[in-house]
C-alpha positions as CSV (number, residue, x, y, z in Angstrom):
1,M,0.0,0.2,0.2
2,N,1.5,3.4,-0.9
3,V,1.1,6.7,0.4
4,H,-1.7,7.5,-1.8
5,Q,-3.6,4.6,-1.0
6,A,-3.0,5.5,2.7
7,S,-4.5,8.7,2.4
8,M,-7.5,7.6,0.4
9,S,-8.6,4.7,2.8
10,S,-8.8,7.5,5.8
11,K,-10.7,9.7,3.4
12,T,-13.1,7.0,2.6
13,R,-13.4,5.3,6.0
14,K,-16.8,5.2,7.3
15,Y,-17.4,6.5,11.0
16,T,-19.3,4.5,13.3
17,N,-22.4,6.0,15.0
18,T,-20.7,7.2,18.3
19,S,-24.5,8.4,19.8
20,K,-25.2,4.5,20.6
21,R,-22.6,5.3,23.1
22,L,-23.2,8.3,25.1
23,P,-25.9,8.7,27.4
24,N,-29.3,10.6,26.4
25,R,-28.9,14.1,26.6
26,R,-31.9,15.3,25.0
27,G,-33.4,18.4,26.9
28,A,-30.3,18.9,29.3
29,A,-29.9,22.4,27.2
30,T,-33.4,23.1,28.3
31,V,-33.1,22.0,32.3
32,E,-29.6,23.9,32.3
33,L,-31.5,27.2,30.9
34,A,-34.1,26.4,33.1
35,L,-31.5,26.4,36.1
36,V,-29.1,28.9,35.1
37,L,-31.6,31.7,33.6
38,P,-33.4,32.8,37.3
39,L,-30.0,33.1,38.6
40,F,-28.7,35.3,35.8
41,F,-32.0,37.5,35.9
42,T,-31.7,38.0,39.6
43,L,-28.3,39.3,39.6
44,L,-28.9,41.7,36.6
45,F,-31.9,42.9,38.5
46,T,-30.3,43.1,41.7
47,A,-27.6,45.1,40.2
48,Y,-29.9,47.8,38.3
49,E,-31.8,48.2,41.5
50,F,-28.0,48.8,43.2
51,G,-27.3,51.4,40.7
52,R,-30.2,53.2,41.2
53,A,-30.1,52.9,44.7
54,N,-26.5,54.6,44.6
55,L,-28.3,57.5,41.8
56,M,-31.0,57.9,44.7
57,R,-28.5,58.5,47.4
58,H,-26.5,60.7,45.0
59,G,-29.4,62.9,44.5
60,A,-30.3,63.4,47.7
61,E,-26.9,65.0,48.7
62,S,-27.2,67.2,45.2
63,A,-31.0,67.9,46.4
64,A,-30.0,69.3,49.4
65,Y,-27.1,71.5,47.9
66,E,-29.3,72.7,45.3
67,A,-32.0,73.6,47.9
68,A,-29.8,75.4,50.0
69,R,-28.7,77.2,47.0
70,A,-32.1,78.2,46.3
71,A,-32.8,79.2,49.8
72,I,-29.6,81.8,50.9
73,V,-30.8,83.9,48.1
74,P,-32.3,87.2,49.6
75,G,-35.7,86.9,49.0
76,A,-36.0,83.2,48.9
77,N,-38.8,81.7,50.8
78,N,-39.6,77.6,51.5
79,A,-41.4,76.9,48.5
80,D,-38.4,78.0,46.2
81,V,-36.4,75.5,48.4
82,R,-38.8,72.8,48.4
83,A,-39.0,73.0,44.2
84,A,-35.3,73.3,43.9
85,A,-34.9,70.1,45.9
86,Q,-38.0,68.4,44.0
87,R,-36.6,69.4,40.3
88,V,-33.0,67.4,41.1
89,L,-35.1,64.3,42.8
90,A,-37.5,64.2,40.0
91,S,-34.8,63.7,37.8
92,V,-33.6,60.5,39.6
93,G,-36.9,58.8,40.3
94,V,-37.7,60.4,43.7
95,D,-41.5,61.1,44.5
96,Q,-41.6,60.8,48.1
97,F,-38.9,62.6,50.4
98,T,-39.1,65.1,53.2
99,I,-36.8,68.4,53.4
100,T,-36.1,70.2,56.9
101,T,-34.4,73.5,56.8
102,V,-32.9,75.4,59.8
103,P,-34.3,77.4,60.5
104,A,-37.2,76.4,59.6
105,N,-38.5,79.2,57.4
106,V,-36.0,80.4,55.3
107,Q,-36.7,83.9,55.5
108,T,-35.4,84.3,59.3
109,P,-32.6,86.1,59.7
110,S,-29.3,83.7,59.9
111,N,-25.9,83.6,59.4
112,D,-25.9,80.3,58.1
113,L,-28.9,78.2,56.6
114,E,-28.8,74.1,56.7
115,V,-30.9,71.8,54.4
116,R,-31.4,67.9,55.2
117,I,-33.7,65.9,52.8
118,A,-34.5,62.5,53.6
119,V,-35.4,59.8,50.9
120,P,-37.1,57.0,52.3
121,L,-36.4,53.7,50.1
122,D,-39.5,51.6,50.8
123,Q,-41.5,54.5,48.9
124,N,-39.5,55.2,46.3
125,F,-38.0,51.2,45.3
126,T,-39.4,48.9,42.9
127,I,-39.4,46.4,45.7
128,S,-39.9,47.7,48.8
129,T,-39.9,44.6,51.2
130,F,-36.3,44.3,51.2
131,V,-35.2,48.0,52.0
132,T,-38.0,48.7,54.7
133,G,-36.6,51.2,56.9
134,F,-33.6,52.3,55.0
135,V,-33.3,56.3,54.3
136,F,-31.0,58.3,52.5
137,T,-29.8,61.5,54.1
138,G,-28.6,64.4,52.4
139,Q,-27.6,67.8,54.1
140,C,-26.0,71.4,53.2
141,R,-24.9,74.0,55.3
142,L,-24.1,77.2,53.5
143,S,-23.6,80.7,54.6
144,R,-26.2,83.5,53.4
145,E,-25.3,86.4,50.9
146,R,-24.8,89.4,52.4
147,Q,-27.2,92.1,51.5
């Protein structure tokens, strides 16, 4: 047998059906998908919610700063302060929050003005059962402008 005949015989050799020797794996991919997919979506949804929570935390800080800036302007009132905070918080998807100013009325004469904003997660989160009692707070203290 020469080299040419040996290469031809390897090309024309019929392969035996090996599926009879392997265990039956029909539906294995479906079962694996059914086991892995819920875990994957749980991790994906959790990452989304943590990102959203971080956005709310940062939004509370930014809203406190913007509200304090609105409050230190001469002639500002509490409605201006609330509107400034609400504008920032609405952009991050926060509907429910409480705002506290020191002094309580921003028109009261004082050297400094402090704004505190509390964002309760259970009222602003998609799934509130896991975050009951958690509150993000932001606060900012600024000196008033001189007249």
